[in-house]
N, C-alpha and C positions, 0 to 999 in steps of 0.2 A: 678509379680505373686501375691504378697500380695494384690495389688489393685484389681486384677481380682477376687480373693477369696471374698474380701469385697463386691465388686459389685454383685457377684453371691448370696451372703447371703441376701443383701438388695433386690435384684430383686426377689429372691425366697419368701422372707417374704411378699413383695408387692403382688405377684401373689396369695399367700395363703389368704391374706386379701381380695383380689378381689373375690376369689371363695366363701368366706363366705358372702360377701356383695351380690354377685349374687344370692346366695341361699335365702337371706332375701328379695331381690327384687322379686324373683319368688313367694315367700310366700305372699308378699304384693299384687302382681298382682292378685293372686288367690283370696285373701280376697276382693280386690276391685271388682272383677268380681262378686263374690257372693253378695256383698253389692248392686251392680248395679241391679242384678236380683231381690233382695228383694225390692228395691225402685221402680222397674217397676211394681210390683204386684198391681193390682187395688183392693181396699177394697170392700168387699161384702156389708158392711153397709155404705150407703151414704145418703145424704139429698135428699128428693124428689125434683122434678123440681119446683113445686110451693108449698113450705112449708107453713103450717099454723103458724101464729105468736102467740107467747105466749102473755098473757095480759101484758100491760105496767108495772103494779105493780105486782111484783112477790109475790104470796101468799104462795106457797109451798104445795098446796094440792096434795096428791099422791093417786092414785087409781089403783088397779089391778082388772081386770074383767075376771074371768074364764080363767086365763092364763095357757096354757099348753106349755111345752117346753122339747125337748130332744137335747142333744149336738150332733153335726154332727158326731163326732167320735163314739157315742154310740146311734144310732137312735132307737134301740129297747128298750132303758131304759128311761122312763119318769123322767126327773129331777124335773119338776113341773107338777102337775096334778090338773087342775081346781082350781087354787089359786085365791081367791078373798079377798080383804081387802082394807080399805081406812085409810088414816092418815090426820087428819085436820091440817091446818097450825099452826105451833108452838108446836105441840104435839110430844111426844116421844113414839115410838113403839120398844119394844125389841123382837128380833127374836131368839128363842132358839130351840135346837134340836141336835141330835147326828151328828157326822161327816158324811158328804155326804147326809144329809137330804134335802138339797136344799137352805140353808140359803144364801150362797155366790152367788148362781144362781140368786136370787132375786135382789141382787146388780148389777150383770152383765147385767141383762135385763133392769134394771132401767137406767143404763148408756148407754144402747143400744150398748153393745159389741156384742150382738146377737139380732135377731128379734124373737119374739114369734111364735110358730106354729099356735096357735089359741088363741082367747081372745084379750084383749087390755090393754095397760098401759097408763094412762093419768096423766099429771101434769098440775094443774090449768085448768082442763077441756080439755086440748089439747092432742090428741093421739100422743105419742112420735114418732111413726113411720111416722107421717105426719108432724113433726116439723123439723126445721133446726137443724142439729146435733151439730153444734158449740154452738148455743144458748141453746140447751138442756143441754149440759155439763157445760156451764157457770152457770147454776142454781144449780149445785150439787158440793159439796166438799166431798172428801173422806179422811178419816184417817184410814189407814190399819194397820194390825199387824206388817208387815214388811215395814219400811219406806224407800223409794227410795231416797237416797241423791247422789249428784254428786261431783266429784273432783273439787270443785269450792269454792268460799267464802261462809261464812254463809249468808251474805247479798244476794247473788244470789240464794242460795238454798231456802231461804224464799221467795224471790221475784218471784220464779217460780209459786207461787199462783196467782200473779197479776203483769204482766211485767211492768206496768206503775207506780208502787209504788215507793215512795221516801224513804229516810232513816228514816224520822220521822214516816211514815206509818209502816215501818218494825219494828222499835223499839217499837211502840205501840202494834203491833201484838205480838211481842216477850214477852212484859211485861204481856199481857193478857194470854199468853200461859205458864207463869212461866219459861221462857227461858232466859230473859234478863240478869239476874244475872250471870248465868254460862257462857253466851256468853262473857260478859265483862271480865271474868277471863281467857279467851283463849288468846294466845300470841298476836294476832292482833285484838282482839275483833270481830266485824262484818266482818272484812276483812281477818280473819283467813281462810286459805285454808283447807278444810276438805279432808280427804283421800277418796279414792273410796268407795262409799256406806256409807260414814261417819264412817268408822271403828275406827276413833280416838275418837268418842263419845260413851257414854254408851247408853244402850237401852232406858232408860228414857229420855235422852237428845235428842236422835234422834226422839222419839215420840213427844217431845215438839216442835221441829222444824217443824214436820208435822202439829201439831195443829196450830202453828203460820201461816203456809201456809193457812190452812183452814180459820182462822180468817181473814187473809188478803184478801182472795178470796171473803168473805162476800156473800156467796151463801145462798139462802133461804132453801135449803135442805142439810142436813148433813148425811153422811153415815159413821158409825163407825164399822169397821170390827175387832172385838176382840182386840180393841186398847190397852188394859191393861193386856192381858192374860199372857204375857211373862215377866212381870216386877216384881222386888222385891217390898216389901210392901212400902218402903220409896219412891221409884220412882213412884209406882202406886198412892200414895196419891197426889204427885205433879201433875201427869198427870191427875188424876181424877178432881182435882181442876181446871186445865186448861180446861178440857172437859166441866165441869159445866158452865164455862164462855161462851164457844163457842156455847153451846146448847141453850142458852137463846134466845127465840124468833124465833128459827129455827125448822123446821120440821126435826125430827131426827129418823133415823132407825139405831138400834144398834144390832149387832151380839155379843152375849156374852155367856160365860159359868159360870162366877162368879155371885153369888147371889147379891152382893152389886151393880152390874152394872144394874140389871133389877128391883130392888125393887122400884126405883123412876119412872119407866116407867108408862105412862098413860094407856098403853095396852101391853099385851104380846101375841105373836103368837107362838104357839108350832107347829113345823114342824116335820113331820115324813114321810120318803120315798116320799118326794115331795108334800105332802098334809098338809093342816092346820088341825090339829086334835083337838086343843083346843085354845080358846081365852079368855082373861079376864085380870084383874089386878092381881098383886101378891097375894093380900089378897083373892080375889075370887077364884083363882086357888087352893090355899092352902085349902080353905073350901071345894072345890070339890074333894080334894085329888089329884090334878094335879101336 
């Protein structure tokens, strides 16, 4: 009888575990099905059949010509309205305006996450809608306010900017980004596994990893989306020093709210409700009362 009771207890426990595992299997099957559906979706934005090639030497000239755009979810609301401007190679343009004015939309269109409704965007004289999508995005590096890091090593997180880079390349990029010193202090240095989204790092450290990626990518065009707005003063100084390095010789468009970020810009675009309402340097806009 004792053996039978013991057998019943063990069998019951096994069946209970099996029911839990079966529930997890069903959840995984559902998630796999949704993932398969997502992967089967064809993107709306693709390269044309016969793309126009960019010039062999990347200059980084950016031009918006009478660009109009509304998001598909809000077709009645113009996000950009007849926006025109140009940025010469190696120059820095700051884009300022209130939340929802259209600043981030300019970045999204330049990366061709969407196509414009009318007008044209050109890089080095080539309409981006007629260019190869991969080649277009290889010419642009982005440092966003929220840095996307993966649950992988520091090495692999930086190498995401250029998959063929070696350790020396990555260390050089990290040094330029003011990140090398803190990386060496991590338990396993460049082989330290970061938590999901890099939660084990501070905000300033995550930003410097993102800047190291951008340096490694070595793209002629750099987009900075409020890259220092959420940092404390010490972290901001380190990040700003790293940004000054990566901006040298690159065409830079920067979205910012802080005065220090825009004072050094060669030109400032003031955006309001999807339109450019003022342009000029910091000094000229102050003189005009802008």
